[in-house]
Structures are given as structure tokens and as C-alpha cells.
C-alpha positions in Angstrom: -14.8 -141.2 -29.3 -17.6 -142.9 -27.5 -17.5 -142.3 -23.7 -19.0 -144.7 -21.3 -20.6 -143.1 -18.2 -21.7 -145.4 -15.3 -23.4 -144.4 -12.1 -23.2 -147.2 -9.4 -25.5 -146.6 -6.4 -25.7 -148.5 -3.2 -29.5 -148.5 -2.3 -28.7 -149.5 1.3 -26.6 -146.4 1.8 -29.2 -144.2 0.3 -31.9 -145.5 2.6 -29.9 -145.4 5.7 -27.5 -142.4 5.0 -26.7 -140.2 7.9 -26.9 -137.0 5.8 -26.4 -135.4 2.6 -22.6 -136.0 2.9 -23.1 -139.7 3.0 -21.2 -141.6 0.2 -23.8 -143.6 -1.9 -22.0 -144.7 -5.0 -19.6 -144.0 -7.8 -19.6 -142.0 -11.0 -17.4 -143.7 -13.6 -15.9 -142.7 -16.9 -14.5 -145.1 -19.5 -14.5 -145.8 -23.2 -15.1 -148.8 -25.5 -12.3 -147.7 -27.9 -9.0 -149.3 -27.1 -7.1 -146.3 -28.6 -8.8 -143.9 -26.4 -8.2 -146.1 -23.3 -4.5 -146.1 -24.2 -4.3 -142.4 -24.4 -6.1 -141.9 -21.1 -4.0 -144.4 -19.3 -0.6 -143.6 -20.7 -0.3 -139.9 -21.7 -0.4 -136.6 -20.0 -2.4 -134.7 -19.0 -4.9 -137.7 -18.7 -2.7 -140.0 -16.7 -2.3 -137.4 -13.7 -5.8 -135.9 -14.1 -7.7 -139.0 -14.0 -8.3 -141.5 -11.1 -8.6 -145.1 -12.3 -11.3 -147.0 -10.6 -11.3 -150.7 -11.5 -10.0 -152.4 -14.8 -12.6 -151.1 -17.2 -12.9 -147.4 -16.1 -10.5 -144.5 -16.8 -11.9 -142.3 -14.1 -13.9 -142.6 -10.9 -15.4 -140.4 -8.4 -17.5 -140.8 -5.3 -21.1 -139.8 -5.3 -22.6 -138.3 -2.1 -26.3 -138.4 -1.3 -26.5 -134.6 -2.0 -25.1 -135.2 -5.6 -28.1 -137.2 -6.7 -30.1 -134.1 -7.4 -30.4 -133.7 -11.3 -28.6 -130.3 -11.6 -25.8 -131.4 -9.3 -25.3 -134.8 -11.1 -25.4 -133.2 -14.6 -22.8 -130.6 -13.5 -20.5 -133.4 -12.1 -20.8 -135.3 -15.4 -20.0 -132.2 -17.4 -16.9 -131.4 -15.2 -15.7 -135.0 -15.6 -16.1 -134.9 -19.3 -14.1 -131.5 -19.3 -11.2 -133.5 -17.8 -10.9 -135.5 -21.0 -11.5 -132.6 -23.4 -15.0 -133.4 -24.4 -16.6 -130.1 -23.3 -13.9 -127.6 -23.7 
């Protein structure tokens, strides 16, 4: 399985944020493999554990300004990958 991880950030929100709890983007998980997409989108436990965001991503989570620190972001990615059984 080849996971696709994307981090989309809004530079304007980063610069004008009102504090560490300001939403500044999205952390997205997907796959290029059509078989994997079918499993994530149609079978349990994935269907109920993941939150689809857009047509090409199987899971999406908001990123807060505080999450941009390296140690926090890497932990977020690890937890997200655990939801799909990659780091169990």
C-alpha cells in the first residue's frame, strides 16, 4: 500500500491567526491504489473511523497553528496512519 499524505496550509491564516488554536489547514490521507480506496471507503472499521474530505482523500483532519510544530505534526501523522493499520 502506498499512502498519500498531504498537508494543505492557508498562509493568510498562519500570518493573521488569533492564537495557537487558529485553524490553518488540513492534514489529508489517501492512496493511489484503487483497491485500497475501495477498502477504506466501503468496509469497516475504516468507513466509520475515517472522515472523508474531498473526492481523492480517504481521511481529513483540521490543522491548528499549534500543530505545525514538528513533534506535534509527526505524532498527528502517526496517529492517522494507525487508524488504517499501518503503524500498529
